PDB file as gemmi writes it, atoms N, CA and C in Angstrom:
CRYST1    1.000    1.000    1.000  90.00  90.00  90.00 P 1                      
ATOM      1  N   MET A   1     -14.638   1.791 -10.482  1.00  0.00           N  
ATOM      2  CA  MET A   1     -13.823   2.071  -9.304  1.00  0.00           C  
ATOM      3  C   MET A   1     -12.430   1.466  -9.769  1.00  0.00           C  
ATOM      4  N   LEU A   2     -11.595   2.039  -9.390  1.00  0.00           N  
ATOM      5  CA  LEU A   2      -9.986   1.352  -9.448  1.00  0.00           C  
ATOM      6  C   LEU A   2      -9.453   1.420  -7.970  1.00  0.00           C  
ATOM      7  N   LYS A   3      -8.954   0.258  -8.285  1.00  0.00           N  
ATOM      8  CA  LYS A   3      -7.983  -0.261  -6.838  1.00  0.00           C  
ATOM      9  C   LYS A   3      -6.222  -0.589  -6.846  1.00  0.00           C  
ATOM     10  N   VAL A   4      -5.925   0.459  -6.234  1.00  0.00           N  
ATOM     11  CA  VAL A   4      -4.330   0.168  -6.610  1.00  0.00           C  
ATOM     12  C   VAL A   4      -3.867  -0.491  -5.008  1.00  0.00           C  
ATOM     13  N   SER A   5      -3.227  -1.440  -5.204  1.00  0.00           N  
ATOM     14  CA  SER A   5      -2.707  -2.338  -4.116  1.00  0.00           C  
ATOM     15  C   SER A   5      -1.230  -2.446  -4.154  1.00  0.00           C  
ATOM     16  N   VAL A   6      -0.786  -2.469  -2.989  1.00  0.00           N  
ATOM     17  CA  VAL A   6       0.683  -2.322  -2.444  1.00  0.00           C  
ATOM     18  C   VAL A   6       0.795  -3.488  -1.722  1.00  0.00           C  
ATOM     19  N   PHE A   7       1.711  -4.533  -2.174  1.00  0.00           N  
ATOM     20  CA  PHE A   7       2.009  -5.565  -1.440  1.00  0.00           C  
ATOM     21  C   PHE A   7       3.470  -5.533  -1.001  1.00  0.00           C  
ATOM     22  N   TYR A   8       3.571  -6.025  -0.167  1.00  0.00           N  
ATOM     23  CA  TYR A   8       4.933  -5.815   0.766  1.00  0.00           C  
ATOM     24  C   TYR A   8       5.593  -7.434   1.368  1.00  0.00           C  
ATOM     25  N   PRO A   9       6.392  -7.855   0.084  1.00  0.00           N  
ATOM     26  CA  PRO A   9       6.392  -9.694   0.290  1.00  0.00           C  
ATOM     27  C   PRO A   9       7.107  -9.698   1.420  1.00  0.00           C  
ATOM     28  N   THR A  10       7.245 -11.172   2.346  1.00  0.00           N  
ATOM     29  CA  THR A  10       7.698 -11.496   3.545  1.00  0.00           C  
ATOM     30  C   THR A  10       9.095 -12.193   2.829  1.00  0.00           C  
ATOM     31  N   GLY A  11      10.190 -12.058   3.790  1.00  0.00           N  
ATOM     32  CA  GLY A  11      11.555 -12.411   3.035  1.00  0.00           C  
ATOM     33  C   GLY A  11      11.960 -12.738   4.830  1.00  0.00           C  
ATOM     34  N   LYS A  12      13.066 -13.657   4.365  1.00  0.00           N  
ATOM     35  CA  LYS A  12      14.078 -13.899   5.885  1.00  0.00           C  
ATOM     36  C   LYS A  12      14.304 -12.697   6.639  1.00  0.00           C  
ATOM     37  N   SER A  13      14.855 -11.668   5.983  1.00  0.00           N  
ATOM     38  CA  SER A  13      15.430 -10.400   6.778  1.00  0.00           C  
ATOM     39  C   SER A  13      14.192  -9.148   6.675  1.00  0.00           C  
ATOM     40  N   THR A  14      13.071  -9.508   6.456  1.00  0.00           N  
ATOM     41  CA  THR A  14      12.149  -8.199   6.428  1.00  0.00           C  
ATOM     42  C   THR A  14      11.983  -7.620   7.465  1.00  0.00           C  
ATOM     43  N   THR A  15      11.718  -6.349   7.472  1.00  0.00           N  
ATOM     44  CA  THR A  15      11.194  -5.233   8.410  1.00  0.00           C  
ATOM     45  C   THR A  15      10.205  -4.522   7.802  1.00  0.00           C  
ATOM     46  N   PHE A  16       9.228  -4.584   8.816  1.00  0.00           N  
ATOM     47  CA  PHE A  16       8.122  -3.602   8.580  1.00  0.00           C  
ATOM     48  C   PHE A  16       7.228  -2.922   9.875  1.00  0.00           C  
ATOM     49  N   ASP A  17       7.585  -1.910   9.863  1.00  0.00           N  
ATOM     50  CA  ASP A  17       7.178  -0.655  11.001  1.00  0.00           C  
ATOM     51  C   ASP A  17       5.565  -0.540  10.880  1.00  0.00           C  
ATOM     52  N   MET A  18       4.651  -0.988  11.349  1.00  0.00           N  
ATOM     53  CA  MET A  18       3.145  -1.420  10.894  1.00  0.00           C  
ATOM     54  C   MET A  18       2.675   0.160  11.795  1.00  0.00           C  
ATOM     55  N   GLY A  19       3.886   0.737  12.932  1.00  0.00           N  
ATOM     56  CA  GLY A  19       2.958   1.718  13.681  1.00  0.00           C  
ATOM     57  C   GLY A  19       3.356   3.170  12.606  1.00  0.00           C  
ATOM     58  N   TYR A  20       4.602   3.359  11.999  1.00  0.00           N  
ATOM     59  CA  TYR A  20       4.604   4.358  11.321  1.00  0.00           C  
ATOM     60  C   TYR A  20       3.862   4.350   9.921  1.00  0.00           C  
ATOM     61  N   TYR A  21       3.524   3.084   9.228  1.00  0.00           N  
ATOM     62  CA  TYR A  21       2.721   2.827   8.040  1.00  0.00           C  
ATOM     63  C   TYR A  21       1.201   3.258   8.603  1.00  0.00           C  
ATOM     64  N   LEU A  22       0.968   3.148   9.442  1.00  0.00           N  
ATOM     65  CA  LEU A  22      -0.299   3.298   9.704  1.00  0.00           C  
ATOM     66  C   LEU A  22      -0.705   4.825  10.284  1.00  0.00           C  
ATOM     67  N   ASN A  23       0.411   5.457  11.415  1.00  0.00           N  
ATOM     68  CA  ASN A  23       0.145   6.854  11.961  1.00  0.00           C  
ATOM     69  C   ASN A  23       1.116   7.802  11.016  1.00  0.00           C  
ATOM     70  N   ARG A  24       1.925   7.478   9.906  1.00  0.00           N  
ATOM     71  CA  ARG A  24       2.667   8.328   9.337  1.00  0.00           C  
ATOM     72  C   ARG A  24       2.571   8.279   7.851  1.00  0.00           C  
ATOM     73  N   HIS A  25       2.544   7.353   7.152  1.00  0.00           N  
ATOM     74  CA  HIS A  25       2.753   6.934   5.862  1.00  0.00           C  
ATOM     75  C   HIS A  25       1.317   7.340   5.233  1.00  0.00           C  
ATOM     76  N   ILE A  26       0.457   6.297   5.982  1.00  0.00           N  
ATOM     77  CA  ILE A  26      -0.931   6.622   5.058  1.00  0.00           C  
ATOM     78  C   ILE A  26      -1.676   7.690   5.314  1.00  0.00           C  
ATOM     79  N   PRO A  27      -1.647   8.215   6.533  1.00  0.00           N  
ATOM     80  CA  PRO A  27      -2.145   9.949   6.645  1.00  0.00           C  
ATOM     81  C   PRO A  27      -1.381  10.786   5.783  1.00  0.00           C  
ATOM     82  N   MET A  28      -0.045  10.931   5.397  1.00  0.00           N  
ATOM     83  CA  MET A  28       0.671  11.595   4.433  1.00  0.00           C  
ATOM     84  C   MET A  28       0.076  11.016   2.877  1.00  0.00           C  
ATOM     85  N   VAL A  29      -0.346   9.798   2.808  1.00  0.00           N  
ATOM     86  CA  VAL A  29      -0.785   9.459   1.461  1.00  0.00           C  
ATOM     87  C   VAL A  29      -2.286  10.388   1.157  1.00  0.00           C  
ATOM     88  N   ARG A  30      -3.024   9.555   2.361  1.00  0.00           N  
ATOM     89  CA  ARG A  30      -4.394  10.717   2.243  1.00  0.00           C  
ATOM     90  C   ARG A  30      -4.331  12.078   1.753  1.00  0.00           C  
ATOM     91  N   ARG A  31      -3.486  12.860   2.773  1.00  0.00           N  
ATOM     92  CA  ARG A  31      -3.518  14.465   2.546  1.00  0.00           C  
ATOM     93  C   ARG A  31      -2.837  14.437   1.278  1.00  0.00           C  
ATOM     94  N   LEU A  32      -1.975  14.062   0.461  1.00  0.00           N  
ATOM     95  CA  LEU A  32      -1.372  14.345  -0.612  1.00  0.00           C  
ATOM     96  C   LEU A  32      -2.341  13.979  -1.812  1.00  0.00           C  
ATOM     97  N   LEU A  33      -2.888  13.049  -1.492  1.00  0.00           N  
ATOM     98  CA  LEU A  33      -4.006  12.646  -2.730  1.00  0.00           C  
ATOM     99  C   LEU A  33      -5.493  12.983  -2.794  1.00  0.00           C  
ATOM    100  N   GLY A  34      -5.696  13.447  -1.363  1.00  0.00           N  
ATOM    101  CA  GLY A  34      -6.707  14.499  -1.274  1.00  0.00           C  
ATOM    102  C   GLY A  34      -8.269  13.951  -2.014  1.00  0.00           C  
ATOM    103  N   SER A  35      -9.204  14.615  -2.256  1.00  0.00           N  
ATOM    104  CA  SER A  35     -10.552  13.877  -2.212  1.00  0.00           C  
ATOM    105  C   SER A  35     -10.395  12.952  -3.235  1.00  0.00           C  
ATOM    106  N   SER A  36      -9.523  12.683  -4.416  1.00  0.00           N  
ATOM    107  CA  SER A  36      -9.487  11.706  -5.569  1.00  0.00           C  
ATOM    108  C   SER A  36      -9.539  10.533  -4.845  1.00  0.00           C  
ATOM    109  N   LEU A  37      -8.757  10.180  -3.612  1.00  0.00           N  
ATOM    110  CA  LEU A  37      -8.625   8.858  -2.764  1.00  0.00           C  
ATOM    111  C   LEU A  37     -10.291   8.947  -2.211  1.00  0.00           C  
ATOM    112  N   LYS A  38     -10.487   7.677  -2.661  1.00  0.00           N  
ATOM    113  CA  LYS A  38     -11.867   7.591  -2.362  1.00  0.00           C  
ATOM    114  C   LYS A  38     -11.799   6.378  -0.942  1.00  0.00           C  
ATOM    115  N   GLY A  39     -11.098   5.728  -0.886  1.00  0.00           N  
ATOM    116  CA  GLY A  39     -11.101   5.034   0.280  1.00  0.00           C  
ATOM    117  C   GLY A  39      -9.548   4.424   0.153  1.00  0.00           C  
ATOM    118  N   ALA A  40      -9.015   3.912   1.651  1.00  0.00           N  
ATOM    119  CA  ALA A  40      -8.336   3.584   1.989  1.00  0.00           C  
ATOM    120  C   ALA A  40      -8.021   1.943   2.913  1.00  0.00           C  
ATOM    121  N   SER A  41      -7.435   0.985   2.950  1.00  0.00           N  
ATOM    122  CA  SER A  41      -7.286  -0.205   3.894  1.00  0.00           C  
ATOM    123  C   SER A  41      -5.866  -0.608   3.983  1.00  0.00           C  
ATOM    124  N   VAL A  42      -5.516  -1.304   5.130  1.00  0.00           N  
ATOM    125  CA  VAL A  42      -4.423  -1.766   5.275  1.00  0.00           C  
ATOM    126  C   VAL A  42      -4.403  -3.310   5.755  1.00  0.00           C  
ATOM    127  N   GLU A  43      -3.727  -4.326   5.593  1.00  0.00           N  
ATOM    128  CA  GLU A  43      -3.993  -5.649   5.806  1.00  0.00           C  
ATOM    129  C   GLU A  43      -2.294  -5.903   6.689  1.00  0.00           C  
ATOM    130  N   GLN A  44      -2.311  -6.789   7.486  1.00  0.00           N  
ATOM    131  CA  GLN A  44      -1.153  -7.331   7.995  1.00  0.00           C  
ATOM    132  C   GLN A  44      -1.165  -8.718   7.834  1.00  0.00           C  
ATOM    133  N   GLY A  45      -0.264  -9.256   7.369  1.00  0.00           N  
ATOM    134  CA  GLY A  45       0.037 -10.677   7.058  1.00  0.00           C  
ATOM    135  C   GLY A  45       0.201 -11.478   8.142  1.00  0.00           C  
ATOM    136  N   ILE A  46      -0.541 -12.884   8.442  1.00  0.00           N  
ATOM    137  CA  ILE A  46      -0.308 -13.361   9.750  1.00  0.00           C  
ATOM    138  C   ILE A  46       0.230 -14.915   9.705  1.00  0.00           C  
ATOM    139  N   SER A  47      -0.272 -15.452   8.265  1.00  0.00           N  
ATOM    140  CA  SER A  47      -0.286 -16.825   8.098  1.00  0.00           C  
ATOM    141  C   SER A  47      -0.029 -17.132   6.678  1.00  0.00           C  
ATOM    142  N   GLY A  48       0.146 -18.214   6.269  1.00  0.00           N  
ATOM    143  CA  GLY A  48       0.089 -18.888   4.698  1.00  0.00           C  
ATOM    144  C   GLY A  48      -1.103 -19.596   4.794  1.00  0.00           C  
ATOM    145  N   MET A  49      -1.320 -20.216   4.047  1.00  0.00           N  
ATOM    146  CA  MET A  49      -2.547 -20.923   3.811  1.00  0.00           C  
ATOM    147  C   MET A  49      -2.422 -22.331   4.790  1.00  0.00           C  
ATOM    148  N   GLN A  50      -1.252 -22.818   4.875  1.00  0.00           N  
ATOM    149  CA  GLN A  50      -0.728 -24.198   5.516  1.00  0.00           C  
ATOM    150  C   GLN A  50      -0.569 -23.539   7.128  1.00  0.00           C  
ATOM    151  N   PRO A  51      -1.193 -24.397   8.384  1.00  0.00           N  
ATOM    152  CA  PRO A  51      -0.947 -23.838   9.818  1.00  0.00           C  
ATOM    153  C   PRO A  51       0.396 -23.976   9.831  1.00  0.00           C  
ATOM    154  N   GLY A  52       0.768 -22.727  10.529  1.00  0.00           N  
ATOM    155  CA  GLY A  52       2.191 -22.525  10.834  1.00  0.00           C  
ATOM    156  C   GLY A  52       3.156 -21.933   9.445  1.00  0.00           C  
ATOM    157  N   SER A  53       2.834 -21.537   8.463  1.00  0.00           N  
ATOM    158  CA  SER A  53       3.100 -21.228   7.434  1.00  0.00           C  
ATOM    159  C   SER A  53       3.242 -19.946   7.325  1.00  0.00           C  
ATOM    160  N   PRO A  54       4.394 -19.301   6.674  1.00  0.00           N  
ATOM    161  CA  PRO A  54       4.469 -17.567   6.829  1.00  0.00           C  
ATOM    162  C   PRO A  54       3.562 -17.080   6.033  1.00  0.00           C  
ATOM    163  N   ALA A  55       3.081 -15.762   6.261  1.00  0.00           N  
ATOM    164  CA  ALA A  55       2.553 -14.953   4.925  1.00  0.00           C  
ATOM    165  C   ALA A  55       3.227 -14.823   4.133  1.00  0.00           C  
ATOM    166  N   ILE A  56       2.556 -14.828   2.841  1.00  0.00           N  
ATOM    167  CA  ILE A  56       3.627 -14.430   1.737  1.00  0.00           C  
ATOM    168  C   ILE A  56       3.666 -12.725   1.634  1.00  0.00           C  
ATOM    169  N   TYR A  57       2.590 -11.667   2.387  1.00  0.00           N  
ATOM    170  CA  TYR A  57       2.959 -10.800   2.302  1.00  0.00           C  
ATOM    171  C   TYR A  57       3.086 -10.339   3.684  1.00  0.00           C  
ATOM    172  N   VAL A  58       3.836  -9.606   4.159  1.00  0.00           N  
ATOM    173  CA  VAL A  58       3.918  -8.825   5.500  1.00  0.00           C  
ATOM    174  C   VAL A  58       2.780  -7.672   5.732  1.00  0.00           C  
ATOM    175  N   ALA A  59       2.649  -7.462   4.836  1.00  0.00           N  
ATOM    176  CA  ALA A  59       1.389  -5.901   4.791  1.00  0.00           C  
ATOM    177  C   ALA A  59       0.859  -5.804   3.065  1.00  0.00           C  
ATOM    178  N   MET A  60       0.107  -5.435   3.445  1.00  0.00           N  
ATOM    179  CA  MET A  60      -0.691  -4.918   2.046  1.00  0.00           C  
ATOM    180  C   MET A  60      -1.447  -3.942   2.297  1.00  0.00           C  
ATOM    181  N   GLY A  61      -1.213  -2.655   1.316  1.00  0.00           N  
ATOM    182  CA  GLY A  61      -1.999  -1.408   1.110  1.00  0.00           C  
ATOM    183  C   GLY A  61      -3.169  -1.100   0.212  1.00  0.00           C  
ATOM    184  N   HIS A  62      -4.400  -0.957   0.371  1.00  0.00           N  
ATOM    185  CA  HIS A  62      -5.174  -0.769  -0.894  1.00  0.00           C  
ATOM    186  C   HIS A  62      -5.632   0.605  -0.954  1.00  0.00           C  
ATOM    187  N   LEU A  63      -5.697   1.338  -2.047  1.00  0.00           N  
ATOM    188  CA  LEU A  63      -6.147   2.641  -2.292  1.00  0.00           C  
ATOM    189  C   LEU A  63      -7.401   2.651  -3.152  1.00  0.00           C  
ATOM    190  N   LEU A  64      -8.297   3.277  -3.147  1.00  0.00           N  
ATOM    191  CA  LEU A  64      -9.468   3.295  -4.330  1.00  0.00           C  
ATOM    192  C   LEU A  64      -9.784   4.762  -4.724  1.00  0.00           C  
ATOM    193  N   PHE A  65      -9.844   4.761  -6.033  1.00  0.00           N  
ATOM    194  CA  PHE A  65      -9.891   6.049  -6.933  1.00  0.00           C  
ATOM    195  C   PHE A  65     -11.087   5.938  -8.025  1.00  0.00           C  
ATOM    196  N   GLU A  66     -12.063   6.477  -8.498  1.00  0.00           N  
ATOM    197  CA  GLU A  66     -12.616   6.597  -9.179  1.00  0.00           C  
ATOM    198  C   GLU A  66     -12.296   6.079 -10.867  1.00  0.00           C  
ATOM    199  N   SER A  67     -11.014   6.278 -11.137  1.00  0.00           N  
ATOM    200  CA  SER A  67     -10.504   5.917 -12.477  1.00  0.00           C  
ATOM    201  C   SER A  67      -9.277   5.868 -12.236  1.00  0.00           C  
ATOM    202  N   LEU A  68      -8.783   5.571 -13.271  1.00  0.00           N  
ATOM    203  CA  LEU A  68      -7.241   5.402 -13.831  1.00  0.00           C  
ATOM    204  C   LEU A  68      -6.684   6.805 -13.627  1.00  0.00           C  
ATOM    205  N   ALA A  69      -7.432   7.667 -14.612  1.00  0.00           N  
ATOM    206  CA  ALA A  69      -6.561   9.180 -14.830  1.00  0.00           C  
ATOM    207  C   ALA A  69      -7.048   9.847 -13.617  1.00  0.00           C  
ATOM    208  N   ASP A  70      -7.984   9.626 -12.554  1.00  0.00           N  
ATOM    209  CA  ASP A  70      -7.737  10.182 -11.327  1.00  0.00           C  
ATOM    210  C   ASP A  70      -6.224   9.472 -10.437  1.00  0.00           C  
ATOM    211  N   PHE A  71      -6.184   8.188 -10.547  1.00  0.00           N  
ATOM    212  CA  PHE A  71      -4.953   7.859  -9.878  1.00  0.00           C  
ATOM    213  C   PHE A  71      -3.750   8.488 -10.495  1.00  0.00           C  
ATOM    214  N   GLN A  72      -3.660   8.353 -11.713  1.00  0.00           N  
ATOM    215  CA  GLN A  72      -2.378   8.918 -12.459  1.00  0.00           C  
ATOM    216  C   GLN A  72      -2.352  10.159 -12.071  1.00  0.00           C  
ATOM    217  N   SER A  73      -3.259  11.159 -12.401  1.00  0.00           N  
ATOM    218  CA  SER A  73      -2.888  12.469 -12.199  1.00  0.00           C  
ATOM    219  C   SER A  73      -2.548  12.928 -10.955  1.00  0.00           C  
ATOM    220  N   ARG A  74      -3.285  12.233  -9.921  1.00  0.00           N  
ATOM    221  CA  ARG A  74      -3.086  12.860  -8.485  1.00  0.00           C  
ATOM    222  C   ARG A  74      -1.429  12.058  -7.812  1.00  0.00           C  
ATOM    223  N   PHE A  75      -1.773  10.674  -8.385  1.00  0.00           N  
ATOM    224  CA  PHE A  75      -0.284  10.051  -7.740  1.00  0.00           C  
ATOM    225  C   PHE A  75       0.740  10.776  -7.979  1.00  0.00           C  
ATOM    226  N   GLY A  76       0.844  10.807  -9.613  1.00  0.00           N  
ATOM    227  CA  GLY A  76       2.117  11.274 -10.346  1.00  0.00           C  
ATOM    228  C   GLY A  76       2.790  12.634  -9.775  1.00  0.00           C  
ATOM    229  N   ALA A  77       1.819  13.559  -9.248  1.00  0.00           N  
ATOM    230  CA  ALA A  77       2.223  14.824  -8.774  1.00  0.00           C  
ATOM    231  C   ALA A  77       2.960  14.727  -7.401  1.00  0.00           C  
ATOM    232  N   HIS A  78       2.772  13.411  -6.563  1.00  0.00           N  
ATOM    233  CA  HIS A  78       3.330  13.126  -4.916  1.00  0.00           C  
ATOM    234  C   HIS A  78       4.025  11.804  -5.095  1.00  0.00           C  
ATOM    235  N   ALA A  79       4.249  10.881  -6.346  1.00  0.00           N  
ATOM    236  CA  ALA A  79       5.148  10.020  -6.416  1.00  0.00           C  
ATOM    237  C   ALA A  79       6.582  10.122  -5.701  1.00  0.00           C  
ATOM    238  N   LYS A  80       7.162  10.945  -5.697  1.00  0.00           N  
ATOM    239  CA  LYS A  80       8.420  11.229  -5.336  1.00  0.00           C  
ATOM    240  C   LYS A  80       8.458  11.147  -3.606  1.00  0.00           C  
ATOM    241  N   ALA A  81       7.321  11.752  -2.902  1.00  0.00           N  
ATOM    242  CA  ALA A  81       7.260  12.059  -1.743  1.00  0.00           C  
ATOM    243  C   ALA A  81       6.606  10.784  -1.128  1.00  0.00           C  
ATOM    244  N   ILE A  82       6.058  10.085  -1.776  1.00  0.00           N  
ATOM    245  CA  ILE A  82       4.916   8.741  -1.340  1.00  0.00           C  
ATOM    246  C   ILE A  82       6.099   7.869  -1.497  1.00  0.00           C  
ATOM    247  N   VAL A  83       6.697   7.318  -2.697  1.00  0.00           N  
ATOM    248  CA  VAL A  83       7.787   6.619  -2.715  1.00  0.00           C  
ATOM    249  C   VAL A  83       8.865   6.754  -2.101  1.00  0.00           C  
ATOM    250  N   GLY A  84       9.795   8.001  -1.823  1.00  0.00           N  
ATOM    251  CA  GLY A  84      10.840   8.504  -0.911  1.00  0.00           C  
ATOM    252  C   GLY A  84      10.261   8.040   0.372  1.00  0.00           C  
ATOM    253  N   ASP A  85       9.287   7.667   0.931  1.00  0.00           N  
ATOM    254  CA  ASP A  85       8.711   7.171   2.461  1.00  0.00           C  
ATOM    255  C   ASP A  85       8.885   5.786   2.633  1.00  0.00           C  
ATOM    256  N   VAL A  86       9.010   5.279   1.571  1.00  0.00           N  
ATOM    257  CA  VAL A  86       9.174   3.814   2.074  1.00  0.00           C  
ATOM    258  C   VAL A  86      10.205   3.174   2.761  1.00  0.00           C  
ATOM    259  N   PRO A  87      11.337   3.275   2.539  1.00  0.00           N  
ATOM    260  CA  PRO A  87      12.320   3.150   3.534  1.00  0.00           C  
ATOM    261  C   PRO A  87      12.407   3.381   5.028  1.00  0.00           C  
ATOM    262  N   ASN A  88      11.413   4.436   5.160  1.00  0.00           N  
ATOM    263  CA  ASN A  88      11.032   4.758   6.682  1.00  0.00           C  
ATOM    264  C   ASN A  88      10.513   3.638   7.343  1.00  0.00           C  
ATOM    265  N   TYR A  89       9.698   2.592   6.559  1.00  0.00           N  
ATOM    266  CA  TYR A  89       8.752   1.562   7.461  1.00  0.00           C  
ATOM    267  C   TYR A  89       9.258   0.109   6.962  1.00  0.00           C  
ATOM    268  N   THR A  90       9.822   0.400   5.535  1.00  0.00           N  
ATOM    269  CA  THR A  90      10.476  -1.046   5.665  1.00  0.00           C  
ATOM    270  C   THR A  90      11.321  -1.395   4.340  1.00  0.00           C  
ATOM    271  N   ASN A  91      12.034  -2.665   4.838  1.00  0.00           N  
ATOM    272  CA  ASN A  91      13.080  -2.898   3.395  1.00  0.00           C  
ATOM    273  C   ASN A  91      12.827  -3.879   2.258  1.00  0.00           C  
ATOM    274  N   SER A  92      11.124  -4.031   2.485  1.00  0.00           N  
ATOM    275  CA  SER A  92      10.718  -4.971   1.458  1.00  0.00           C  
ATOM    276  C   SER A  92      10.629  -4.259   0.053  1.00  0.00           C  
ATOM    277  N   ASP A  93      10.644  -4.871  -0.882  1.00  0.00           N  
ATOM    278  CA  ASP A  93      10.462  -4.127  -2.181  1.00  0.00           C  
ATOM    279  C   ASP A  93       9.047  -4.363  -2.748  1.00  0.00           C  
ATOM    280  N   PRO A  94       8.065  -3.468  -2.496  1.00  0.00           N  
ATOM    281  CA  PRO A  94       6.567  -3.294  -2.914  1.00  0.00           C  
ATOM    282  C   PRO A  94       6.487  -3.861  -4.295  1.00  0.00           C  
ATOM    283  N   ILE A  95       5.512  -4.384  -4.125  1.00  0.00           N  
ATOM    284  CA  ILE A  95       4.656  -4.847  -5.538  1.00  0.00           C  
ATOM    285  C   ILE A  95       3.665  -4.226  -5.951  1.00  0.00           C  
ATOM    286  N   ILE A  96       3.419  -3.382  -6.962  1.00  0.00           N  
ATOM    287  CA  ILE A  96       2.090  -2.895  -7.428  1.00  0.00           C  
ATOM    288  C   ILE A  96       1.240  -3.049  -8.135  1.00  0.00           C  
ATOM    289  N   GLN A  97      -0.185  -3.705  -7.854  1.00  0.00           N  
ATOM    290  CA  GLN A  97      -0.955  -3.914  -8.769  1.00  0.00           C  
ATOM    291  C   GLN A  97      -2.330  -2.948  -9.166  1.00  0.00           C  
ATOM    292  N   ILE A  98      -2.602  -2.964 -10.499  1.00  0.00           N  
ATOM    293  CA  ILE A  98      -4.003  -1.749 -10.333  1.00  0.00           C  
ATOM    294  C   ILE A  98      -4.779  -2.573 -10.896  1.00  0.00           C  
ATOM    295  N   SER A  99      -6.239  -2.769 -10.314  1.00  0.00           N  
ATOM    296  CA  SER A  99      -7.271  -3.553 -10.607  1.00  0.00           C  
ATOM    297  C   SER A  99      -8.328  -2.629 -10.503  1.00  0.00           C  
ATOM    298  N   GLU A 100      -9.300  -3.287 -11.564  1.00  0.00           N  
ATOM    299  CA  GLU A 100     -10.412  -2.481 -11.423  1.00  0.00           C  
ATOM    300  C   GLU A 100     -11.371  -3.539 -11.107  1.00  0.00           C  
ATOM    301  N   VAL A 101     -12.306  -3.015 -10.056  1.00  0.00           N  
ATOM    302  CA  VAL A 101     -13.194  -3.239  -8.763  1.00  0.00           C  
ATOM    303  C   VAL A 101     -14.370  -3.799  -9.703  1.00  0.00           C  
ATOM    304  N   LYS A 102     -14.563  -5.100  -9.596  1.00  0.00           N  
ATOM    305  CA  LYS A 102     -15.550  -5.666 -10.076  1.00  0.00           C  
ATOM    306  C   LYS A 102     -17.110  -5.817  -9.236  1.00  0.00           C  
ATOM    307  N   LEU A 103     -17.192  -5.884  -7.829  1.00  0.00           N  
ATOM    308  CA  LEU A 103     -17.869  -6.151  -7.024  1.00  0.00           C  
ATOM    309  C   LEU A 103     -17.812  -5.669  -5.595  1.00  0.00           C  
TER     310      LEU A 103                                                      
END                                                                             
């Protein structure tokens, strides 16, 4: 199983519209990626390790695929629309990590 994680770093002037992300962006991603997308989850950062410290990431999105080939073929065809939607919900520069799920 392959996991594509999108991390949105918190910054001094970071904005993030969680309503838009949950109700418009993620449904669009699901529609575009179709059956190759095996699962999706969204997390909202609330704190760092120390009490009262800010979360490192304002939000994180995770997408599951059977393989790297599945992700690359499906995402590649729709990358422009998916990435082009980012300014509609945040001014944070996303960090992408692709991982192999082991457990």
